[in-house]
C-alpha positions in Angstrom: 23.5 -7.2 -11.4 22.3 -6.5 -7.8 23.1 -2.8 -8.2 21.2 -2.7 -11.5 18.2 -4.3 -9.8 18.3 -1.8 -6.9 18.5 1.1 -9.4 15.5 -0.3 -11.3 13.5 -0.6 -8.0 14.5 2.9 -7.0 13.4 4.2 -10.4 10.0 2.5 -10.1 9.4 3.9 -6.6 10.4 7.4 -7.7 8.1 7.2 -10.8 5.1 6.1 -8.6 6.0 8.8 -6.1 6.2 11.6 -8.6 3.3 10.3 -10.7 1.1 8.3 -8.4 -1.5 6.2 -10.1 -5.2 6.3 -8.9 -4.4 9.3 -6.8 -7.9 10.9 -6.4 -11.0 10.5 -4.4 -13.3 7.8 -5.6 -16.8 9.3 -5.6 -18.5 5.9 -6.2 -16.6 4.2 -3.3 -18.4 1.6 -1.3 -15.9 1.7 1.5 -12.9 3.8 2.6 -10.5 4.2 5.6 -8.1 6.8 6.8 -4.5 5.8 7.6 -2.0 7.8 9.6 1.7 7.3 10.4 2.4 9.7 13.3 6.2 9.0 13.2 6.6 10.2 9.7 3.5 12.4 9.2 2.1 10.2 6.3 -1.7 10.5 6.1 -3.7 8.8 3.4 -7.3 7.9 2.7 -8.0 4.7 0.7 -11.2 4.4 -1.3 -12.6 1.2 -2.8 -15.5 0.2 -5.0 -16.3 -3.4 -4.3 -19.0 -5.5 -6.0 -19.6 -8.7 -4.3 -16.1 -9.9 -3.3 -14.3 -8.2 -6.2 -12.5 -4.9 -5.9 -13.5 -3.0 -9.1 -11.5 0.1 -8.3 -9.2 1.4 -5.6 -7.8 5.0 -5.2 -6.1 7.1 -2.5 -5.6 10.7 -1.5 -3.4 12.4 1.1 0.2 13.2 1.6 3.4 11.6 2.8 6.9 10.6 2.0 7.9 9.1 -1.3 7.8 5.5 -0.1 4.3 5.8 1.3 3.0 7.4 -1.8 4.6 4.9 -4.2 3.3 2.1 -2.0 -0.3 3.5 -2.2 0.1 3.8 -6.0 1.3 0.3 -6.5 -1.3 -1.1 -4.1 -4.2 0.5 -6.0 -2.8 -0.9 -9.3 -2.5 -4.3 -7.8 -6.0 -4.3 -6.1 -8.1 -3.8 -9.3 -9.9 -7.0 -10.1 -8.7 -8.8 -7.0 -11.0 -10.3 -4.4 -11.0 -9.2 -0.7 -9.3 -12.5 0.1 -6.6 -12.0 -2.5 -5.8 -8.5 -1.2 -5.7 -9.8 2.4 -3.3 -12.6 1.4 -1.1 -10.2 -0.5 -1.1 -7.9 2.5 0.5 -10.7 4.5 3.0 -11.4 1.8 3.9 -7.8 1.3 4.3 -7.3 5.1 6.5 -10.4 5.3 8.6 -9.1 2.3 9.0 -5.6 3.8 10.1 -6.9 7.2 12.4 -9.7 6.0 13.4 -9.0 2.4 12.1 -12.4 1.3 10.3 -12.0 -2.0 7.4 -14.4 -2.7 7.0 -15.4 -6.4 3.6 -13.8 -6.9 4.2 -10.3 -5.6 5.0 -9.0 -9.1 5.8 -5.2 -9.2 5.4 -5.0 -5.4 8.9 -6.6 -5.2 10.3 -3.1 -5.5 9.6 -2.8 -1.8 11.8 -5.8 -0.7 14.7 -3.5 0.1 12.6 -1.6 2.7 13.4 -4.2 5.3 16.9 -2.6 5.5 15.3 0.5 6.9 12.9 -0.6 9.7 11.5 2.9 10.2 10.4 3.0 6.6 8.4 -0.3 6.8 5.6 1.6 8.5 5.6 4.2 5.7 5.4 1.5 3.0 2.7 -0.4 4.8 0.4 2.5 5.7 -1.8 2.4 2.5 -2.0 -1.4 2.9 -3.4 -1.1 6.5 -5.9 1.6 5.3 -7.0 -0.7 2.4 -7.4 -3.7 4.7 -9.4 -1.6 7.2 -11.6 -0.2 4.4 -12.4 -3.7 3.1 -13.2 -4.9 6.6 -15.6 -2.0 7.1 -13.6 -0.3 9.8 -13.6 3.1 8.0 -15.0 5.3 10.9 -11.8 5.2 13.0 -8.5 6.1 11.4 -5.9 3.2 11.4 -2.4 4.1 12.6 0.9 2.4 12.1 1.2 2.6 15.9 -1.9 0.6 16.6 -0.6 -2.8 15.4 2.8 -4.4 15.3 4.1 -4.1 11.7 
């Protein structure tokens, strides 16, 4: 059973890596931020169109490893229709899950990243788009965020 679940998770990650969702510049973006992982070379820009407190749309562009691209893809799917607070709360849950392997009930498809905790160097790859999204929503888009600037 456990191997079947791992295989399913790997298939989801590979699918989002090969065919990332929302992978384009968002011309109507109200905020954006650049994210960089100097250890792996991942570099993404996250765009969001926010009305009031609700994220209407989120997209990303850039390049990086399969884990970082799949994470950006799943993040942008999750974000649509959520509030800034909901995204920040999920940021904390996803970071906890990726560092400990403990899956919260409400993470949905994001649970595919629970196994990342077994590979500490990959946690920064998987969290990069999340850090960029959080920075964008906080209006910190001028200076790129880096996985080295904060303890992940």
